[in-house]
C-alpha positions in Angstrom: 59.0 30.9 -47.2 55.9 29.2 -45.8 55.6 27.4 -42.5 56.2 24.0 -43.9 59.4 25.1 -45.7 60.8 26.6 -42.5 60.0 23.5 -40.4 61.6 21.3 -43.1 64.9 23.4 -43.0 64.9 23.3 -39.2 64.7 19.4 -39.3 67.5 19.1 -41.8 70.0 21.7 -40.5 69.4 22.5 -36.9 70.2 20.4 -33.8 66.9 19.1 -32.4 67.5 20.3 -28.9 64.1 22.0 -28.5 60.6 20.5 -28.2 59.2 23.3 -30.3 55.5 23.9 -30.4 53.9 23.7 -33.9 53.9 27.4 -34.6 56.0 29.4 -37.0 56.2 33.2 -36.3 57.1 35.7 -38.9 56.2 39.1 -37.4 54.5 40.9 -34.5 52.8 44.1 -33.4 52.1 45.0 -29.8 51.5 41.6 -28.2 50.1 39.9 -31.3 52.1 37.6 -33.5 51.5 36.3 -37.1 52.6 33.2 -39.0 53.8 33.5 -42.6 50.3 32.5 -43.7 48.7 35.2 -41.5 47.5 33.1 -38.6 47.2 35.4 -35.5 48.4 34.6 -32.0 48.0 36.6 -28.8 51.3 36.3 -27.1 51.4 35.5 -23.4 55.1 34.6 -23.5 57.1 37.5 -24.9 59.8 35.1 -25.9 60.0 33.7 -22.3 60.0 37.2 -20.8 62.3 38.9 -23.2 60.2 41.1 -25.4 59.3 43.4 -22.6 58.0 46.3 -24.6 56.3 44.3 -27.3 56.7 43.8 -31.0 57.1 46.5 -33.7 58.1 49.1 -31.1 59.3 52.0 -33.3 61.2 54.0 -30.7 63.2 50.9 -29.7 63.9 50.0 -33.3 65.0 53.5 -34.1 67.4 53.6 -31.1 69.0 50.4 -32.4 69.1 51.6 -36.0 70.8 54.9 -35.0 73.4 53.2 -32.9 74.1 50.5 -35.6 74.9 53.2 -38.1 77.4 54.7 -35.6 79.1 51.8 -33.9 78.0 48.1 -33.6 80.9 46.8 -31.5 84.4 47.8 -30.2 85.0 45.4 -27.2 85.6 46.3 -23.6 89.1 47.4 -24.2 87.6 50.9 -24.9 84.9 53.2 -23.6 81.6 53.8 -25.3 78.7 56.1 -24.4 75.7 53.6 -24.5 77.0 51.2 -21.8 78.0 54.0 -19.3 74.6 55.7 -19.7 72.9 52.3 -19.2 75.0 51.6 -16.1 74.0 55.0 -14.6 70.3 54.3 -15.3 70.5 50.9 -13.7 72.4 51.9 -10.6 70.2 55.0 -10.0 67.0 53.0 -10.2 68.1 50.0 -8.3 70.1 51.3 -5.3 73.0 49.0 -6.3 76.6 50.4 -6.6 77.8 49.2 -10.0 77.2 46.8 -12.9 79.0 44.2 -15.1 77.4 43.6 -18.5 77.1 40.1 -19.9 75.0 38.5 -22.7 72.4 36.2 -21.1 71.0 34.9 -17.8 73.3 31.8 -17.5 76.4 33.9 -18.1 75.2 36.5 -15.6 74.6 33.9 -12.9 78.1 32.5 -13.6 79.5 35.9 -13.0 77.5 36.2 -9.7 78.9 32.9 -8.6 82.5 33.9 -9.4 82.0 37.2 -7.5 80.7 35.4 -4.4 83.6 32.9 -4.4 86.2 35.6 -4.9 84.7 37.8 -2.1 85.1 34.9 0.3 88.6 33.9 -1.0 89.8 37.4 -0.6 88.6 37.6 2.9 88.8 34.1 4.3 91.1 32.2 1.9 90.5 28.7 0.5 87.8 26.4 1.6 84.8 28.7 2.0 83.2 28.4 -1.4 79.9 26.5 -1.1 76.8 28.2 -2.5 73.3 27.3 -1.2 70.4 27.4 -3.6 66.8 26.3 -3.3 64.9 23.2 -4.2 62.9 23.9 -7.4 65.3 26.7 -8.4 66.6 27.2 -12.0 69.7 29.2 -12.7 70.9 28.3 -16.2 72.1 25.6 -18.6 75.9 25.8 -18.2 77.5 23.0 -16.2 78.0 25.3 -13.2 74.5 26.9 -13.2 73.0 23.5 -13.7 74.8 22.5 -10.5 73.2 25.5 -8.8 69.8 24.5 -10.1 67.7 22.6 -7.6 65.8 20.4 -10.0 67.1 16.8 -10.6 65.2 16.7 -13.9 67.8 19.0 -15.4 70.8 17.1 -14.1 70.9 13.9 -16.1 73.5 13.1 -18.7 76.0 15.9 -17.8 77.9 14.5 -14.9 80.2 15.5 -13.3 79.0 18.9 -12.3 80.9 21.8 -10.8 81.4 21.2 -7.0 80.3 23.5 -4.2 76.5 23.6 -4.4 73.9 22.4 -2.0 70.1 22.8 -2.0 67.6 23.5 0.8 63.8 23.8 0.7 62.3 27.3 -0.1 60.6 29.2 2.7 62.3 27.1 5.3 64.7 29.2 7.3 65.3 26.4 9.8 66.7 24.2 7.0 69.4 26.9 6.3 70.2 27.4 9.9 70.7 23.6 10.3 72.9 23.6 7.3 75.0 26.5 8.6 75.4 24.7 11.9 76.5 21.4 10.2 78.9 23.2 7.9 80.5 24.9 11.0 81.4 21.5 12.5 85.0 21.8 11.3 87.0 22.4 14.5 88.5 19.3 16.0 88.9 18.9 19.7 91.8 17.2 21.5 90.0 13.9 21.6 89.4 14.0 17.8 85.7 14.8 17.9 84.2 17.6 15.9 83.2 20.7 17.8 80.9 23.6 16.7 82.9 26.7 15.7 81.8 29.7 17.6 82.0 31.9 14.5 80.0 30.4 11.6 81.6 32.9 9.2 84.2 30.2 9.1 81.8 27.6 7.7 82.3 26.5 4.1 79.3 28.6 2.8 80.0 31.8 1.0 76.6 32.7 -0.5 72.9 31.9 -0.7 71.4 32.2 -4.2 67.7 32.6 -4.7 64.9 33.5 -7.1 62.2 35.6 -5.5 59.7 33.8 -7.7 60.9 30.4 -9.0 59.9 30.7 -12.6 60.8 27.4 -14.2 60.0 25.7 -10.9 56.3 26.5 -11.2 56.0 30.3 -10.6 56.5 29.9 -6.9 56.9 33.2 -4.9 59.0 33.2 -1.8 57.4 34.5 1.4 58.4 38.0 2.3 59.1 37.1 6.0 61.4 34.2 4.8 63.3 36.6 2.6 63.7 39.1 5.4 65.0 36.4 7.8 67.3 35.1 5.1 68.7 38.5 4.5 69.4 39.0 8.2 70.9 35.5 8.6 73.3 36.1 5.6 74.4 39.4 6.9 75.1 38.1 10.4 77.3 35.3 9.0 78.9 37.4 6.2 77.3 35.2 3.6 76.5 37.0 0.4 72.8 37.1 -0.6 72.6 36.6 -4.4 69.3 37.2 -6.1 68.7 35.7 -9.6 66.5 38.4 -11.3 66.9 37.0 -14.8 63.1 36.4 -15.1 61.7 38.6 -12.3 63.7 41.7 -13.2 63.2 44.7 -15.6 59.7 45.5 -14.5 58.2 42.0 -14.8 56.8 42.0 -11.3 55.7 45.6 -11.2 59.0 47.2 -9.9 62.2 47.4 -11.8 63.5 44.5 -9.7 61.5 42.2 -7.6 63.7 42.6 -4.5 62.5 46.2 -4.3 59.2 44.8 -3.0 60.9 42.9 -0.2 62.5 45.7 1.8 66.1 44.4 1.2 69.3 45.3 -0.6 71.0 42.1 -1.8 74.7 41.8 -2.2 74.6 40.9 -5.9 71.7 40.5 -8.4 71.7 39.1 -11.9 69.5 40.3 -14.7 68.9 39.4 -18.4 65.8 38.5 -20.5 63.8 41.8 -20.7 66.6 44.3 -20.3 67.2 44.9 -24.0 63.7 44.3 -25.3 64.7 41.3 -27.6 68.5 41.7 -28.0 70.9 39.4 -26.0 72.0 41.1 -22.9 72.5 40.3 -19.2 74.6 41.3 -16.3 75.1 41.5 -12.6 74.9 44.4 -10.1 76.7 44.6 -6.8 76.1 46.6 -3.6 78.8 48.8 -2.0 80.4 45.9 -0.1 80.8 43.8 -3.2 81.4 46.6 -5.8 85.2 46.2 -5.9 85.5 42.4 -5.8 85.9 41.8 -9.5 89.1 43.4 -10.6 90.9 43.7 -14.0 91.6 40.2 -15.4 89.3 38.3 -13.0 86.1 38.4 -15.2 85.3 39.5 -18.8 83.2 38.8 -21.8 83.7 40.0 -25.4 80.2 41.2 -26.2 79.2 42.5 -22.7 77.9 46.1 -22.9 77.6 45.9 -26.7 76.6 49.4 -28.0 73.6 48.2 -30.0 72.2 46.1 -27.1 72.9 48.9 -24.7 71.0 51.4 -26.9 68.1 49.0 -27.0 68.2 48.6 -23.2 68.2 52.4 -22.6 65.0 52.7 -24.7 63.4 49.8 -22.7 64.2 51.5 -19.4 62.9 54.9 -20.8 59.6 53.3 -21.6 59.4 51.4 -18.3 58.8 54.5 -16.2 56.8 54.6 -12.9 53.5 54.9 -14.8 54.3 51.9 -17.0 55.3 49.8 -13.9 52.0 50.7 -12.2 50.2 49.4 -15.2 52.1 46.2 -15.0 50.7 45.7 -11.5 47.2 46.6 -12.6 47.3 44.3 -15.6 48.6 41.4 -13.4 45.8 41.9 -10.9 43.3 42.1 -13.8 44.4 38.7 -15.2 44.6 37.1 -11.8 41.1 38.3 -10.7 39.6 37.3 -14.1 41.0 33.7 -14.0 40.0 33.3 -10.3 36.5 34.6 -11.2 36.0 31.7 -13.6 35.8 29.2 -10.7 37.0 26.4 -12.9 37.7 22.9 -11.3 40.9 22.6 -13.3 42.4 25.7 -11.7 44.0 24.9 -8.4 45.7 28.3 -7.8 46.7 31.5 -9.5 50.0 32.8 -8.2 52.8 35.3 -9.0 53.4 39.1 -9.1 52.8 41.6 -11.8 52.9 40.0 -15.2 54.6 36.9 -14.0 51.6 34.6 -13.4 51.3 30.9 -12.9 48.1 28.8 -13.1 48.5 25.6 -11.0 46.3 22.9 -12.5 44.3 20.0 -11.1 44.6 16.7 -13.0 45.8 18.2 -16.3 49.0 18.1 -18.3 50.2 21.7 -18.9 51.9 21.0 -22.2 48.8 19.4 -23.6 46.8 22.5 -22.7 49.5 24.8 -24.1 49.3 22.9 -27.5 45.5 23.4 -27.5 46.0 27.1 -26.7 48.4 27.5 -29.7 45.9 25.7 -32.0 43.3 28.3 -31.0 45.6 31.4 -31.3 47.2 31.9 -27.9 50.9 31.4 -27.0 51.4 30.4 -23.4 54.2 28.8 -21.4 54.4 25.9 -18.9 56.3 25.8 -15.6 57.2 22.9 -13.3 55.1 19.8 -13.5 51.6 21.3 -13.0 51.4 24.9 -14.1 50.7 27.2 -17.1 52.9 30.3 -17.1 52.1 33.8 -18.4 54.9 36.3 -19.2 53.2 38.6 -21.7 54.9 41.8 -23.0 54.7 44.4 -20.3 53.0 46.8 -22.8 50.2 44.3 -23.7 46.8 46.1 -24.1 43.7 45.1 -22.2 42.1 44.3 -25.6 44.8 41.7 -26.2 44.6 40.4 -22.6 40.8 39.9 -23.0 41.3 38.2 -26.3 43.9 35.8 -24.9 41.9 35.1 -21.8 38.9 34.2 -23.8 40.9 31.6 -25.6 42.4 30.3 -22.4 39.0 30.0 -20.7 37.7 27.9 -23.5 40.6 25.5 -23.2 40.4 25.3 -19.4 36.6 24.7 -19.5 37.2 21.6 -21.7 40.2 20.3 -19.6 
C-alpha cells in the first residue's frame, strides 16, 4: 500500500481522535524511518519515548521471536520466567523493593494512585485520600489520571472527574506547606471554630504525585532542592511521594530512573514507554514501606508481565548498561550545546536532561515548526504551548543527530 491508500483507510475506518502529522511510516533502522515511497526521516521522537533502543534492533527482535515460539501469554494465575527475571533486574538496578507489571503509563499511574489510597486507608481509615499533583503535570488519559493532571486544557468534555485531587505550583514548597496546614484544619473546638491539628498526618492528604521533568507540560525540570525538601516534607507527615517516571524512566535522562539523580528513594514510581522497546508495558515499583500494600484481589491486570513484552524488556535493559547510559548523557549535552551555539532569536531556552530535551520558542508556534521539520525529513514533538520536544532513540548515532540538527537549524533560522 502507498501512503495515500493508508491515509484513506484511516479516514474511513478509524476514529479521528489524533491530529496526525502528514507522514506515513513503513519501516525503520537505527533512528531513521522510511515511508512506503522511501522518503527518509531522522526520528527525534522514538514513538514519544517508546522505541528506546531504536528500529531494526536484531537482538531485541530475536528475544521476542524466541519467546513467542515458547509462550505468548498465560495470565497472572501462573508463574513464568520472563517477568520474574525482569522484576529482579528492575529492583536490583533501582533500589526499590518490588514491582507490579501493567500495560501502559496511564494504567501504571492508576495503580500508583490505588496503592497510595490503600496505604492511607489501611493505616488511618476513611477520609485521608487526597493526592496532590503539580500545575502543568500530565499523568494520563483515564478519568482518574486526567483528574490528577494539572492542565485544564485536558479537562474539557469529560466531567465529572474522580474526586480527591488538588494541584499546586511546581518548585514552590511553601504552596504545599500552606495546603497541608489548610487540610489539617479539621479539628473543631468547643466554640465551633476550626482548630489546627497538631499532627498533620491526620490531614486529608495521602500522597504527592510528581514528574521530575514535566514532559507534556513543556519539558520543565523540577529543581533538585525543591525535590529534596518535598521528600523530607512527605516523610515527616507520612505522605507518600509518588514519582511518575513514565517518560523520564528507562534511561531517558541518563540514569535508569530520573529520581536516581536527585538523591532520594520515592515511595512508589511508575514506568512505561521505553521499558519494552516498542511493546506495550508499564508498571509500578514500591519501596520497602509500601511493598506489601497491594494484596491478592486488590489490584490486577490480564496482560501485565506478558512473557513476550517481558522478554523485550529484558533485552532493552541488557543494552542500556552503564556505558550506554553515559552515552545518553553525552548525546544530550551535545544536542543542547549545539542548539545553544546557534544563538538563534527564536530559541528562548534549551532545557531537560539526557535525551529528553525541550526547546522553548520565542514568538513561534511549535506545531507549525514541527510540520515544516517533517516536510524536510525530521520527526520532532511539541510540548506545552511554546516548546519543541526531542525524545530520540537512546541509541541514536551522532551522524543521525547531526543530520537531524541540520534540518532543525534550517527551520528555526526561517522562523
